[in-house]
C-alpha positions in Angstrom: 29.8 32.1 -21.6 30.7 29.5 -23.2 32.0 27.5 -19.9 28.6 27.9 -18.3 26.7 26.0 -22.0 29.0 23.5 -21.4 27.9 23.0 -17.8 24.3 23.1 -18.4 24.8 20.6 -21.2 26.2 18.4 -18.8 23.4 19.1 -16.4 21.0 18.0 -19.1 22.8 15.1 -20.2 23.2 14.0 -16.5 19.6 14.3 -15.5 18.7 12.4 -19.0 20.5 9.5 -18.0 19.4 9.6 -14.7 15.7 9.9 -16.2 16.0 6.9 -18.0 17.4 4.6 -15.4 14.6 5.5 -13.3 12.4 4.7 -16.0 13.5 1.7 -16.7 13.8 0.6 -13.2 10.1 1.5 -13.0 9.5 -0.7 -16.3 11.4 -3.6 -14.7 9.3 -3.4 -11.2 6.2 -3.4 -13.1 7.0 -6.4 -14.7 8.0 -8.1 -11.6 5.0 -7.3 -10.2 3.1 -8.4 -12.8 4.4 -11.8 -12.8 4.3 -12.1 -9.1 0.6 -11.1 -8.7 0.1 -14.1 -11.0 2.1 -16.5 -9.1 0.2 -19.1 -7.2 1.2 -20.6 -3.8 0.8 -24.5 -3.1 -1.0 -25.7 0.2 0.6 -27.3 2.7 -0.9 -30.9 1.2 -0.5 -31.7 -2.5 -4.2 -32.7 -2.5 -5.5 -29.2 -2.4 -6.3 -26.5 -4.7 -3.9 -23.3 -5.2 -4.7 -19.8 -3.5 -2.9 -16.9 -5.2 -1.7 -15.3 -1.8 -0.8 -17.0 1.3 -2.3 -14.6 3.6 -5.5 -16.7 2.4 -4.8 -19.5 4.7 -4.8 -20.1 8.4 -2.5 -21.5 10.4 -3.5 -25.4 9.4 -3.5 -24.4 5.8 -7.0 -24.0 5.0 -8.6 -21.2 3.3 -10.1 -18.6 5.0 -13.7 -18.0 4.2 -14.5 -14.9 5.8 -14.1 -11.5 4.8 -10.6 -10.3 5.7 -12.0 -6.7 5.7 -15.3 -4.9 6.2 -15.8 -1.6 5.1 -18.9 0.5 5.1 -19.4 4.4 4.2 -20.4 6.5 6.9 -21.7 9.9 6.7 -19.6 12.8 7.8 -22.3 13.5 10.7 -22.0 9.7 11.5 -18.3 10.1 11.7 -18.1 13.2 13.9 -20.6 11.5 16.3 -18.6 8.6 16.8 -15.5 10.6 17.1 -17.3 12.7 19.6 -18.4 9.8 21.5 -14.8 8.7 21.7 -13.4 11.5 23.2 -16.2 12.1 25.8 -15.5 8.4 26.8 -11.6 8.9 27.1 -10.3 9.5 30.9 -9.0 13.0 29.6 -12.2 14.4 28.4 -13.1 15.2 32.1 -10.4 17.5 32.7 -10.8 19.8 30.3 -14.2 22.1 30.2 -16.4 22.3 26.8 -15.9 25.1 24.4 
């Protein structure tokens, strides 16, 4: 009876230590991420302004002024129609019969 109590106590202490280590690691990662997100990267030439991320530069070191990702919202019916059109245009769609 006492052996199982001691074993349970050891498990509780071990998992508490692991949880504290995990939380400490999470907090350190969040602080590092916050610091890195505020860092700026210089251009290749010193006369130019600084940017917040190197992926905003083209191969010549110029800032990209066009949108990197364009998203538009679709209705469910539009999405289904587009998927149906893709399926019907695929080479294997002629092999199977419609259900």
